[in-house]
C-alpha positions in Angstrom: 31.9 -47.8 -10.2 27.6 -48.1 -10.3 26.4 -50.9 -12.6 24.6 -49.0 -15.4 21.0 -50.5 -14.4 21.6 -49.1 -10.6 18.6 -47.0 -9.7 19.0 -43.1 -8.6 21.5 -43.1 -5.5 19.5 -43.0 -2.2 19.8 -40.0 0.2 22.8 -41.2 2.1 24.7 -42.5 -1.0 23.9 -38.2 -2.2 24.9 -36.7 0.7 28.0 -39.0 1.2 29.3 -38.5 -2.4 28.9 -34.8 -1.5 30.7 -35.1 1.4 33.7 -36.8 -0.4 33.7 -34.2 -3.0 34.3 -31.1 0.1 37.1 -34.2 1.1 39.1 -34.6 -1.6 38.9 -30.8 -3.0 42.4 -29.5 -3.6 41.8 -27.2 -0.5 40.9 -29.5 1.6 43.8 -32.1 0.6 46.1 -29.0 1.1 44.9 -28.0 4.7 44.2 -31.7 5.9 40.9 -29.9 7.1 37.3 -29.5 5.2 34.2 -27.6 6.9 30.9 -29.0 6.3 27.3 -28.8 6.7 24.2 -30.6 6.5 21.8 -29.3 3.7 18.1 -28.9 4.5 17.2 -31.9 2.4 19.4 -34.2 4.4 17.8 -36.1 6.8 19.6 -36.1 9.8 19.7 -39.3 10.9 21.5 -39.9 7.8 23.8 -37.3 8.9 24.9 -38.2 11.9 25.9 -41.9 10.6 27.7 -40.6 8.2 29.3 -38.4 11.1 29.4 -41.4 13.0 31.0 -43.6 9.6 33.9 -40.4 9.4 34.8 -40.5 12.9 35.2 -44.2 12.8 38.6 -43.1 10.8 42.0 -43.5 12.2 43.8 -39.8 12.4 40.3 -38.0 11.7 39.2 -36.0 14.2 35.5 -33.6 13.7 35.3 -30.5 15.6 31.0 -29.6 15.8 30.7 -25.8 15.5 28.0 -23.6 17.2 26.7 -22.6 13.6 25.9 -26.4 13.3 29.0 -27.1 11.0 31.4 -30.0 11.3 35.2 -29.2 11.2 36.9 -32.7 9.6 40.7 -32.6 10.1 43.1 -35.6 10.0 46.3 -36.3 9.5 48.4 -38.6 7.2 50.8 -41.2 8.8 54.2 -40.9 7.3 55.6 -43.9 5.5 58.5 -45.4 6.6 
């Protein structure tokens, strides 16, 4: 994955990795949904960029909640 000589991941990379772990969790995969929140130390611009990238995926829906959370729903297309 990452080269051993690579520096510490950027805050954006760390955010992406954190959200990826949530989405890839067994519970999220079973329900095909995940609830994510921006942590206090994470930059609003990084958060907005990440949400835009997630929303660009086919079969993905984002629902913005009043509590600041974002619910991600996805469907897995049936294979022929």
